[in-house]
C-alpha positions in Angstrom: 114.1 120.1 46.7 116.6 122.4 49.1 114.7 123.9 51.7 115.9 127.3 52.6 115.9 127.9 56.2 117.7 131.6 56.1 114.7 133.3 54.6 111.4 134.9 56.3 109.2 131.8 55.5 108.8 130.0 58.6 106.7 127.1 57.0 110.1 125.9 55.6 111.3 126.0 59.3 108.4 123.9 60.2 109.0 121.4 57.6 112.3 121.1 58.7 111.4 120.1 62.4 108.9 117.8 60.6 111.6 116.1 58.7 113.5 115.6 61.8 110.7 113.5 63.1 109.3 111.5 60.0 110.8 108.3 61.1 109.8 108.5 64.6 106.9 107.0 65.7 106.9 108.8 69.2 104.6 111.8 67.7 102.0 109.1 66.7 102.3 107.6 70.5 102.0 110.9 72.0 99.0 111.9 70.1 97.3 108.5 70.9 98.3 109.1 74.7 96.5 112.5 74.6 93.3 111.0 73.2 92.7 107.8 75.2 95.3 108.2 78.5 96.2 110.1 81.3 99.3 109.9 82.7 99.5 109.0 86.4 102.5 109.7 87.8 102.4 112.6 90.0 105.4 114.5 91.4 104.5 117.6 93.7 107.1 118.9 95.9 106.2 120.7 98.9 108.7 123.0 100.4 110.2 122.6 104.0 109.0 125.4 106.3 112.6 125.8 107.5 114.1 128.0 104.8 117.7 126.7 106.2 116.8 123.4 104.5 116.4 125.4 101.2 119.4 127.3 101.3 122.0 126.8 98.5 125.4 125.1 99.9 128.3 126.9 98.6 128.1 126.8 94.5 126.0 123.5 94.2 124.0 123.8 91.1 120.4 125.1 91.8 117.3 122.4 91.5 114.0 123.2 89.8 110.9 122.7 91.7 108.4 120.4 90.5 105.2 122.2 90.5 103.1 119.2 89.5 104.0 116.5 86.9 106.8 119.1 85.4 109.6 116.7 85.8 109.6 117.0 81.7 110.2 120.9 82.0 113.0 120.5 84.8 115.0 117.6 82.8 115.0 120.1 79.8 115.5 123.4 81.0 118.5 122.0 83.1 120.1 120.2 80.2 119.8 123.6 78.1 120.8 125.8 80.8 124.4 123.6 81.4 124.9 124.3 77.8 126.5 127.4 78.4 126.5 129.0 75.0 122.7 128.5 75.4 122.7 129.8 78.9 124.5 133.0 77.8 122.1 133.7 74.8 119.0 133.4 77.0 120.4 135.7 79.7 121.6 138.4 77.3 118.7 138.3 75.0 116.7 141.9 74.9 113.3 141.9 73.2 113.0 144.0 69.7 112.4 148.0 70.3 109.9 147.9 67.9 107.6 145.6 70.2 107.0 148.4 72.3 105.5 150.4 69.6 103.6 148.0 67.5 100.8 146.0 68.4 102.0 142.2 69.1 101.1 139.5 67.0 100.2 136.2 68.5 103.6 134.6 68.5 105.3 138.2 70.0 102.4 137.9 72.4 103.2 134.6 73.7 107.1 134.1 72.8 108.5 137.4 74.3 106.9 137.1 77.7 108.4 133.5 78.1 111.6 134.6 77.0 111.6 136.9 80.0 110.5 134.6 82.4 113.2 131.9 81.2 116.1 134.6 81.4 114.8 135.4 85.0 114.8 131.8 85.8 118.3 131.3 84.5 119.5 134.1 86.3 118.3 132.7 89.6 119.8 129.4 88.6 122.9 131.4 88.3 123.0 133.5 91.2 119.9 132.3 93.8 121.0 131.6 97.5 118.1 128.9 97.3 118.6 125.3 96.6 116.0 125.2 94.2 113.8 127.7 92.3 110.1 127.9 91.2 109.3 128.0 87.5 106.0 128.1 87.8 105.5 131.3 85.5 107.4 130.0 82.5 105.7 126.5 83.0 102.4 128.4 82.9 102.9 129.8 79.8 104.1 126.7 78.4 100.8 124.8 79.3 98.7 127.5 77.9 100.4 126.8 74.4 100.3 123.2 74.7 96.5 123.1 75.6 96.7 119.6 77.3 93.9 119.2 79.5 93.5 116.0 78.4 97.2 115.1 79.5 98.5 115.7 82.9 102.3 115.1 81.7 103.9 116.4 78.8 106.4 114.6 76.6 110.1 115.5 76.7 110.8 115.4 73.0 107.3 117.5 72.1 107.9 120.0 74.8 111.6 120.5 73.5 110.7 120.9 69.7 108.2 123.5 71.2 110.4 125.2 73.3 113.1 125.4 70.9 110.5 126.7 68.2 109.6 129.3 70.4 113.3 130.6 70.9 113.7 130.7 67.4 110.5 132.9 67.0 112.2 135.2 69.6 115.6 135.4 68.5 114.7 135.8 64.8 112.9 138.9 65.7 115.7 140.2 67.3 118.2 139.2 64.6 115.9 140.7 61.9 116.0 144.1 63.8 119.7 144.0 64.4 120.6 143.3 60.9 118.1 145.2 58.5 118.9 144.7 55.0 121.3 141.7 55.5 120.6 138.1 56.1 119.8 137.6 59.9 121.6 134.5 61.4 119.3 133.1 63.9 121.7 131.9 67.1 119.1 129.0 68.1 119.6 127.6 64.4 123.1 128.1 64.2 123.8 126.3 67.8 121.3 123.4 67.4 120.7 122.6 63.7 122.7 120.8 61.1 122.4 120.1 57.5 122.5 116.6 55.9 122.5 115.3 52.1 120.0 112.8 51.2 121.6 110.9 48.3 119.4 108.1 46.6 117.3 106.7 43.5 113.6 106.8 43.2 112.2 104.3 40.9 115.8 104.2 39.0 116.1 108.1 38.9 118.9 109.5 41.2 118.3 112.4 43.4 120.2 114.4 46.0 118.4 117.0 48.4 120.0 119.2 51.3 117.8 118.9 54.4 117.9 120.2 57.7 117.7 118.7 61.1 117.3 119.5 64.9 116.7 116.7 66.9 117.8 113.5 64.8 115.5 110.7 65.4 116.9 107.1 65.9 115.0 103.9 66.2 116.1 101.6 69.2 114.5 98.5 68.5 116.5 95.8 67.2 119.9 97.7 67.4 122.6 97.2 70.3 124.3 100.5 70.3 124.3 104.0 69.0 126.6 103.3 66.0 124.2 100.9 64.8 121.3 103.1 65.3 122.9 105.7 63.0 124.3 103.0 60.3 120.4 102.0 59.8 119.3 105.9 59.9 121.8 106.6 57.3 121.0 103.9 54.7 117.2 103.1 53.6 116.1 100.9 51.0 118.0 99.0 48.1 120.9 101.1 48.2 123.1 98.7 46.1 121.3 100.7 42.9 123.3 104.0 43.9 126.5 102.4 42.7 125.1 100.7 39.7 124.9 102.2 36.1 121.9 100.1 35.4 118.7 101.7 35.3 117.2 99.8 38.3 113.7 99.9 39.4 114.7 99.7 43.1 114.6 102.8 45.3 117.0 103.7 48.2 118.9 106.6 49.8 121.9 107.7 52.2 122.0 110.5 54.4 125.5 112.0 54.7 126.0 114.9 57.4 127.3 118.2 55.5 127.1 120.4 59.0 127.1 119.4 62.4 125.7 121.5 64.9 127.5 122.7 68.0 124.9 120.7 69.9 124.1 117.4 68.3 121.0 115.8 69.7 119.9 112.2 69.1 115.8 111.5 69.6 115.9 107.7 70.8 112.5 106.3 69.6 111.9 104.2 72.7 108.1 104.1 72.1 105.8 102.3 69.8 102.5 102.0 69.1 100.5 98.8 69.8 97.8 98.1 67.4 96.5 95.3 69.0 96.4 96.9 72.7 95.4 100.5 71.4 98.0 102.2 73.2 101.6 103.2 73.4 104.2 100.9 74.8 107.7 101.6 75.8 110.8 99.7 74.4 113.0 98.8 77.1 116.1 97.4 74.7 119.3 97.8 76.2 121.4 100.5 74.1 124.9 101.4 74.3 126.3 104.7 73.4 129.8 105.9 74.0 131.0 108.9 76.3 133.1 110.2 73.2 131.2 109.8 69.8 133.6 109.8 66.4 131.5 111.2 63.5 133.7 111.1 60.6 132.1 107.9 58.7 128.9 110.1 58.7 130.1 112.9 57.0 129.6 113.9 53.4 133.1 114.9 52.7 134.3 111.1 53.5 131.7 109.7 51.6 133.7 107.7 49.2 136.2 106.4 51.9 133.3 105.4 54.1 131.7 103.3 51.2 134.7 101.8 50.6 135.2 101.0 54.5 131.6 99.8 54.7 132.1 97.3 51.6 135.0 96.2 53.4 133.6 95.6 56.5 130.4 94.0 54.9 132.9 91.5 53.2 134.9 90.9 56.1 131.3 90.6 58.5 130.5 87.5 55.5 134.2 86.1 55.6 134.0 86.2 59.5 130.7 84.4 59.2 132.3 81.7 57.4 135.5 81.7 59.5 133.4 81.5 62.5 131.5 78.4 61.2 134.9 76.7 60.5 136.2 77.8 63.9 132.8 75.9 65.5 133.9 73.1 63.9 137.5 73.0 65.5 136.0 73.9 68.9 133.4 71.4 68.6 134.9 68.4 67.0 133.6 64.7 67.1 130.6 62.8 65.2 129.1 61.6 68.6 126.6 63.4 70.9 129.3 65.0 72.9 131.9 67.4 71.3 135.0 69.0 72.4 137.7 71.3 71.2 139.8 69.6 68.5 143.2 70.9 70.5 141.9 69.0 73.3 141.4 66.0 71.9 145.0 65.7 70.2 146.4 66.8 73.6 144.5 63.9 75.4 145.5 61.4 72.7 149.2 62.4 73.2 148.8 62.1 76.9 147.6 58.6 76.2 150.2 57.7 74.0 153.0 59.0 76.4 151.5 57.1 79.6 153.5 54.3 81.3 152.3 51.3 82.7 152.1 51.4 86.6 152.6 48.8 89.4 149.6 47.6 91.9 149.4 45.2 94.9 148.2 41.8 94.7 145.9 41.3 97.3 146.3 37.3 97.4 150.2 37.3 97.5 151.2 40.7 98.8 153.8 41.0 95.9 154.4 43.7 93.1 153.0 42.6 89.9 153.6 44.4 86.6 150.9 44.9 84.6 151.7 45.0 81.0 148.3 44.8 79.5 144.8 46.0 80.3 142.8 43.6 82.3 140.1 41.7 80.4 136.7 41.7 82.5 134.4 41.6 79.7 133.9 37.9 80.2 131.8 38.6 83.6 129.0 39.9 81.4 129.2 37.0 78.7 127.1 34.2 78.9 129.7 31.7 80.8 127.9 29.3 83.5 130.6 27.0 84.7 130.5 26.8 88.6 134.1 28.0 89.0 134.5 30.6 86.1 135.6 32.9 88.4 138.7 31.0 89.2 139.7 30.0 85.6 142.1 31.9 83.6 141.2 33.8 80.8 142.9 31.7 78.2 140.5 28.8 79.5 137.3 30.7 79.4 134.6 29.5 77.4 133.6 32.8 76.5 134.5 34.2 72.5 136.5 36.7 74.2 139.0 34.7 75.4 140.1 33.4 72.5 141.5 29.6 71.4 145.1 29.9 72.3 146.5 27.7 74.9 148.2 28.9 77.8 151.4 27.8 79.3 151.3 25.4 82.3 152.3 27.8 84.7 149.7 30.5 83.6 147.0 27.8 83.7 147.9 26.9 87.4 147.6 30.5 88.4 144.2 31.6 89.9 143.5 35.4 88.3 140.7 36.7 89.7 138.1 38.3 87.6 136.0 41.4 88.2 132.6 41.2 88.5 131.0 44.6 88.6 127.7 43.4 89.8 128.6 41.6 92.9 132.1 43.3 94.2 131.8 46.8 95.4 135.8 47.4 95.7 138.3 47.9 92.8 139.9 44.8 91.5 143.6 44.7 92.1 144.6 44.3 88.3 142.7 47.8 87.4 145.4 50.4 86.9 145.1 54.0 88.2 145.0 55.4 84.5 144.7 54.1 81.1 148.0 53.3 79.1 148.7 51.5 75.7 148.7 47.7 76.2 152.2 47.4 73.5 153.8 50.4 72.2 157.4 50.6 70.9 159.6 53.7 71.4 159.6 54.3 67.6 155.8 54.3 67.6 155.6 56.7 70.5 158.4 59.0 68.9 156.3 59.0 65.6 152.9 59.7 67.3 154.2 62.4 69.3 155.6 64.1 66.7 152.4 63.8 64.5 150.2 64.6 67.3 152.3 67.7 68.4 152.4 69.1 64.8 148.5 68.6 64.2 147.7 70.4 67.9 150.1 73.3 66.7 148.3 73.5 63.4 145.1 73.6 64.9 145.9 76.3 67.5 147.4 78.6 64.7 144.1 78.0 62.7 142.2 78.5 65.5 143.9 81.7 66.3 143.9 83.2 63.0 140.1 82.6 62.5 139.7 84.4 66.0 141.8 87.3 65.4 140.2 88.0 62.0 137.5 89.9 63.6 140.1 92.6 64.8 140.6 93.8 61.4 137.0 95.2 61.2 137.6 98.7 62.3 137.6 102.3 60.8 139.3 105.3 61.9 137.3 108.5 63.5 138.4 111.8 64.4 135.7 114.1 65.5 134.5 113.8 68.8 131.7 115.1 71.2 130.9 115.0 75.0 127.7 113.9 76.0 124.9 115.0 78.2 121.3 112.8 78.0 117.9 113.0 79.5 116.5 109.6 81.0 112.9 108.6 81.3 111.6 106.0 84.1 108.4 104.2 83.7 106.2 103.0 80.8 104.7 104.9 77.8 101.8 106.6 79.5 103.7 107.6 82.7 107.1 107.9 84.1 109.6 110.3 85.4 112.2 112.1 83.6 116.0 113.3 84.8 118.9 114.3 83.4 122.5 113.4 83.8 125.1 116.4 82.9 128.8 116.5 82.5 130.2 119.2 84.2 133.7 120.2 82.7 135.1 122.2 85.5 134.4 119.7 88.3 135.4 116.5 85.9 132.3 115.0 87.1 128.5 113.7 86.1 125.6 115.5 87.8 122.5 114.1 88.1 119.5 116.9 88.0 116.1 115.2 89.2 114.0 118.4 90.1 115.1 119.7 93.3 117.8 117.3 94.0 121.2 117.8 92.0 123.5 115.5 93.1 127.2 114.1 92.2 126.8 110.9 90.1 129.2 108.4 88.0 129.4 107.1 84.5 128.4 104.0 86.3 125.1 105.3 87.6 124.5 107.1 84.4 125.0 103.5 82.4 122.7 101.5 84.9 120.0 104.1 84.6 120.2 104.9 80.8 121.3 101.7 78.9 117.7 100.3 79.2 115.7 98.0 81.4 116.8 98.7 84.9 113.5 100.1 86.8 112.0 100.7 83.0 114.7 103.7 83.1 116.4 104.4 79.8 117.8 107.2 78.0 115.5 109.0 76.1 117.5 111.7 74.7 121.2 112.1 73.9 123.2 115.7 73.6 126.5 115.7 72.4 128.7 119.0 72.2 131.5 119.7 69.9 134.9 119.6 72.3 136.5 121.8 69.8 134.2 124.8 70.8 135.2 126.1 74.2 132.4 129.0 74.1 130.2 125.9 74.9 131.4 125.3 78.5 132.6 128.9 79.2 130.3 129.3 82.3 128.6 132.6 83.5 128.4 134.1 87.2 126.7 136.7 88.7 129.2 139.3 87.5 128.3 138.6 83.8 124.5 138.9 84.2 123.2 141.8 82.7 122.0 144.6 85.2 118.4 144.0 85.1 119.0 140.3 85.9 121.5 141.4 88.6 118.9 143.6 90.0 116.2 140.5 90.0 118.7 138.0 91.6 119.6 140.7 94.4 115.8 141.2 95.1 115.1 137.9 95.4 118.0 137.0 97.6 117.1 139.9 99.7 113.6 138.0 100.1 115.2 135.0 100.9 117.3 136.7 103.6 114.4 138.3 105.3 112.6 134.8 105.2 115.5 133.2 107.0 115.6 136.4 109.5 112.0 135.9 110.1 112.1 132.2 110.4 115.3 132.9 113.1 113.2 135.4 114.9 110.2 133.1 115.3 112.6 130.1 116.4 114.3 132.1 119.0 110.6 133.5 120.3 109.3 129.8 120.2 112.8 128.8 122.0 111.5 131.5 124.4 108.0 130.2 125.2 109.1 126.7 125.2 111.8 127.8 127.9 108.5 129.4 129.9 106.4 126.3 129.0 109.2 123.9 130.2 109.2 126.0 133.6 105.7 126.0 133.8 105.5 122.3 133.0 107.8 121.6 135.5 105.9 123.5 138.0 102.7 122.0 136.9 104.2 118.6 137.2 105.4 119.4 140.4 102.0 120.6 141.9 100.2 117.7 140.5 102.7 115.1 142.1 102.5 117.0 145.3 98.5 116.9 145.1 98.6 113.4 144.3 100.8 112.4 147.1 98.8 114.1 149.6 95.9 112.0 148.4 98.1 108.8 148.8 98.6 109.7 152.3 95.3 110.6 153.4 92.9 108.4 155.4 89.7 108.4 153.5 86.3 106.7 153.7 85.8 103.3 152.0 83.7 104.9 149.4 86.3 107.4 148.0 89.3 105.4 146.9 91.9 108.0 145.2 93.6 104.8 143.8 90.5 104.6 141.1 91.1 108.3 140.1 94.6 108.3 139.3 97.6 105.6 138.7 100.1 107.5 140.3 98.2 107.2 143.6 98.2 103.7 143.3 102.0 103.3 142.5 102.9 105.7 145.4 101.0 103.6 147.8 102.6 100.8 146.4 106.3 102.2 146.1 106.6 101.9 142.6 110.5 103.2 141.4 110.9 106.5 141.0 111.7 106.3 137.3 108.1 104.5 136.9 106.2 107.6 138.7 108.3 109.8 136.7 107.6 108.3 132.9 103.8 107.5 133.8 103.6 111.2 135.0 105.0 112.6 131.7 102.8 110.3 129.7 99.7 111.7 131.3 101.0 115.1 130.6 101.6 114.3 126.9 98.0 113.1 126.1 96.8 114.2 123.0 93.9 115.3 124.6 95.5 118.1 126.2 96.0 120.0 122.5 92.5 120.8 122.7 93.1 123.3 125.0 95.6 126.0 124.4 96.5 126.6 127.9 97.6 123.0 128.4 99.2 122.6 124.9 102.6 124.0 125.5 102.7 121.6 128.6 101.9 118.4 126.2 104.7 119.6 124.0 107.2 119.8 126.9 106.0 116.3 128.3 106.7 114.9 124.9 109.9 116.3 124.5 111.0 115.3 127.8 109.9 111.7 126.9 111.9 111.9 124.1 115.0 112.4 126.2 114.6 109.7 128.5 117.2 107.1 127.6 116.3 103.6 127.3 118.6 102.4 129.9 117.0 104.7 132.4 113.9 102.9 132.5 113.3 99.3 132.6 110.7 99.0 130.3 109.5 95.5 131.0 109.3 96.5 134.6 107.5 99.6 133.4 104.9 97.2 131.7 104.7 94.9 134.8 103.5 98.2 136.8 100.8 99.1 134.5 99.4 95.5 133.9 99.2 95.2 137.8 96.9 98.5 137.7 94.8 97.0 135.1 94.2 94.1 137.1 93.4 96.2 140.0 90.6 98.2 138.0 89.3 94.9 136.3 89.0 93.5 140.2 87.4 96.5 141.1 84.6 96.3 138.2 84.0 92.6 139.4 83.7 93.4 142.7 81.2 96.6 141.9 79.4 94.5 139.5 78.9 91.5 142.2 77.9 93.8 144.8 75.5 95.9 142.6 73.6 92.5 141.8 74.1 91.4 145.1 72.0 94.4 146.4 69.2 93.6 143.9 68.7 90.3 145.2 70.2 89.0 142.1 72.3 86.3 143.8 72.6 83.8 140.8 74.2 86.6 138.7 76.3 88.2 141.3 77.8 84.5 142.5 80.3 84.6 139.5 81.3 88.5 139.9 82.0 88.0 143.5 83.9 84.6 143.3 86.1 86.1 141.0 86.9 89.2 142.1 87.6 87.7 145.7 90.0 85.3 143.8 91.7 88.0 141.5 91.9 90.6 144.6 93.9 87.6 146.8 96.5 87.6 143.8 96.8 91.1 144.1 97.3 91.4 148.0 99.8 88.5 147.4 102.1 91.3 146.3 101.5 94.1 148.7 98.8 95.4 151.2 97.7 98.4 148.9 97.5 96.3 145.7 93.9 95.3 146.3 90.7 95.8 148.2 89.4 94.7 151.8 89.6 90.9 151.7 87.3 90.3 154.6 84.7 92.7 152.9 84.8 90.2 149.6 84.9 87.5 151.8 81.7 88.5 153.6 79.6 88.8 150.4 81.0 85.7 148.8 79.7 83.7 152.1 76.4 85.7 152.4 75.7 85.2 148.5 76.3 81.3 148.9 74.0 81.2 151.9 71.3 83.4 150.3 71.4 80.8 147.2 71.7 77.7 149.7 68.3 79.4 151.2 66.5 79.9 148.1 67.2 76.2 146.8 66.1 74.8 150.2 62.9 76.6 149.9 62.5 75.3 146.3 63.2 71.8 147.6 60.7 71.9 150.3 58.1 72.9 147.9 57.8 69.7 146.5 56.7 71.0 143.1 58.6 69.2 140.4 60.1 72.2 138.6 61.1 74.1 141.7 62.7 71.1 143.1 64.5 70.7 140.0 65.8 74.7 139.8 66.7 74.3 143.2 68.9 71.3 143.0 70.3 72.9 139.9 71.5 75.9 141.8 73.2 73.8 144.6 75.1 71.3 142.1 75.9 74.0 139.4 76.6 76.8 141.8 76.9 76.2 145.6 78.4 72.8 145.6 81.3 73.7 143.3 82.2 77.0 145.4 82.2 75.2 148.8 85.7 73.9 148.2 86.9 77.6 147.8 85.5 78.3 151.5 87.5 75.2 152.7 90.8 75.9 151.2 91.9 78.6 153.5 90.2 77.2 156.7 88.4 80.3 158.1 86.4 80.2 160.9 83.4 82.4 159.1 83.7 80.2 155.9 83.7 77.3 157.8 80.6 77.9 159.8 78.9 78.9 156.6 79.6 75.5 155.1 78.3 73.7 158.1 75.0 75.7 157.9 74.5 74.8 154.3 75.0 71.3 155.1 73.1 71.3 158.3 70.3 72.7 156.6 70.3 69.8 153.9 70.8 67.0 156.6 67.6 68.3 158.4 65.7 66.8 155.7 67.1 63.2 156.8 64.3 61.0 158.7 61.4 63.5 157.4 58.5 62.1 155.7 58.6 62.8 151.9 57.6 61.5 148.7 59.8 58.8 147.3 61.1 61.0 144.3 62.3 63.6 146.7 63.7 61.0 149.1 65.6 59.7 146.2 66.6 63.2 145.0 68.1 63.9 148.3 70.1 60.9 148.8 71.7 61.4 145.3 72.5 65.0 146.3 73.8 64.9 149.7 77.1 62.6 149.1 78.0 65.7 146.7 77.2 68.2 149.3 79.0 66.1 152.3 81.9 65.9 150.4 85.0 67.3 152.5 87.5 67.2 149.7 89.3 70.5 149.0 89.9 70.1 145.5 88.7 73.2 143.3 86.9 72.2 140.4 87.4 74.5 137.5 84.7 77.1 136.4 83.8 78.4 133.3 84.9 81.4 132.0 84.9 84.5 134.0 81.8 86.8 133.1 82.3 89.9 130.7 83.2 93.0 132.1 81.3 96.2 131.1 83.4 99.2 130.1 83.5 101.9 132.4 85.3 105.3 132.3 87.5 106.4 135.4 84.8 108.8 136.4 81.9 106.4 135.9 83.9 103.8 137.8 84.4 106.1 140.7 80.9 106.8 141.1 79.7 103.6 140.9 82.4 102.4 143.2 81.5 105.1 145.6 77.6 104.6 145.5 77.7 100.9 146.2 80.2 101.4 148.8 77.9 104.0 150.6 75.1 101.7 150.2 76.6 98.7 152.0 77.0 101.0 154.7 79.9 99.1 156.3 83.4 100.1 157.0 85.8 97.4 156.5 87.5 96.3 159.7 90.9 95.8 158.4 91.3 98.6 155.8 94.3 100.6 154.2 
């Protein structure tokens, strides 16, 4: 039956919407998705604090802010906004007067506020000074209606249907009020809805129904382009029974458009429900679509001619299939495993027939020999076994291939070499450069060339004729539409939407991606929407009738209704005020930064003066300013000025200063000045070397302090390695400058003292005669003292030499004394090691691990130990 969409019964309109979706799997996918899955794609844009970044440039289209998984909203609203007739209808909409007098029903309570928010949003998209606007109010009203707490992200198709449904309700109320007593016309229906005729046979009975459609659903799976999708959607079932007079039991139907809307929308069903996995899946098939679409073949008024054309195309396709099979035989000719184009085979045969024999050099005689027959070398592979067969002429060969005919005497005396492919690596002299006939007369050649030329021409003509048959499969179409489309990227349960919209005034494509609106191209559109690339593909296509110019006539601020002009004006004033306040704040900050810069410069100058004073002071040994600040170390060691400057700025830029408001501005200025230092102004390799030297100085100090503390506690065994390493590292530092390390004499003194104490301790243990004590004592000497003696001898200083002599004398004094034989034996074994005068320094084990000290703690420990020693270095700083 025919659905009447002009009356008051909204159930009929709902049925029409349902009909437009009846072939689409998408609705089932959406329902399943809401029940069991959650969208995971989250797109939330945060505003830049600088309003200048959000300022609209010239007349660039206004974007929409993503307020939380609302790319679906942005894509559809931008598409509808750019349908300028739709834009005009929304902007000029005014609610029915009776709404103010009567209680609102549910639809009025929901739809009319949404219409007002949509008007406000559209007016901002027309005249806002902002690069993008916030659609939150309109989105919230929609979200309440969707009741989609289970799903974070909406589906474009579902949203578009619901949006148009609301708009139809709102315009229907207004149309009924404006045309009391007349049949009202709904502008939304007029703009987006068309009609088609369903003609078919159901169980042998013919039927014919007129139906209305909005978004026309098209299946994508199994089709390569939009026309194939349309052809499949227009014909269903065993349609042959339509044209048969017989009462057939078969069923089928055709769809024929009787009226096309100004905006023709195709919903591409790219989702199907996977029963095995229990979830929807996206179809990534590539689907091509034209920029201009000719719709004549689908119109009811062209039904008969289209059927004739379809039948012709069907027959031509069948004929083409047969021709293609025959053509394949021409293109792949031959009975063997390898096949070639027949035309090429005939051409090669003609080339062979036309080939002339060529001359070659005989290697034995250096004479030119005319080759009038191809060489016979098959004999080499035959079972001939005579010793000198390679010198026999072919006529005398015992091989069957040589034949029984006797050769002339001259030929018998000629020695003809035979090609032996398994023993000769070079080409034989009698092998021609290319194949040629052995014997062919001029008459035979003319006949053969004539035949081959004729056959080749026939084959080429046949091939060309079969190739050209496909060009006759065509139809003529008249009406065309320009395009607008939505794109979805991702899978069935998550993704992102954006829109490509053609701007007829700038004559270019624009890409609307939430807040980003940029110029695009047909190539980019093709890449993103044909399917498969980054899982992106066209989801919804909108074609507009180019015969209706009112669809693309734009609206400016001057065409806005008075209430919307005022709304846009107030919003722009708010934005201007925000920019003004931002500029005022930035001016104030700039002034504060200038003051901070002055203060920072003064503070840095004062700090540098303070540290310079410390570097020049004569201080007590326990108060070493080098440990308190790296700058003092650098000043005393004459580091380059740029190294000092960068180090000082780095100190002021430390993030810990941010916790003190008084120091925060200085920290910011120091960071800014660091950013201004160009790479070529400071040698960063040299900078790192200076800082590494200072780290070495601190480590040496820790070795020294730890060793001296252990010495003070008489822990000589533990103290020795710290003192040994501190002395060695300190010596390396002093080799670069006087103020790179500590007093060498002080460290040398305690290194000697520690060795002497250990020597005395070990000797006392040896004198006790007790086995454990003797073993421990000799262990101290062998493992600690003896390995360190070369370190005292290497520099040949008087005090170190005397210390070594004292240690040796102590052990030599035991010679000649009465002692037990086992002690005498151990002494005899040990003394040569002690008395060895070799200055070869034996390798030590890894240095002891260092404790971690803060600068304050290290300075306190250093000061404490130096004061405890009570000794002023004789060669200080």
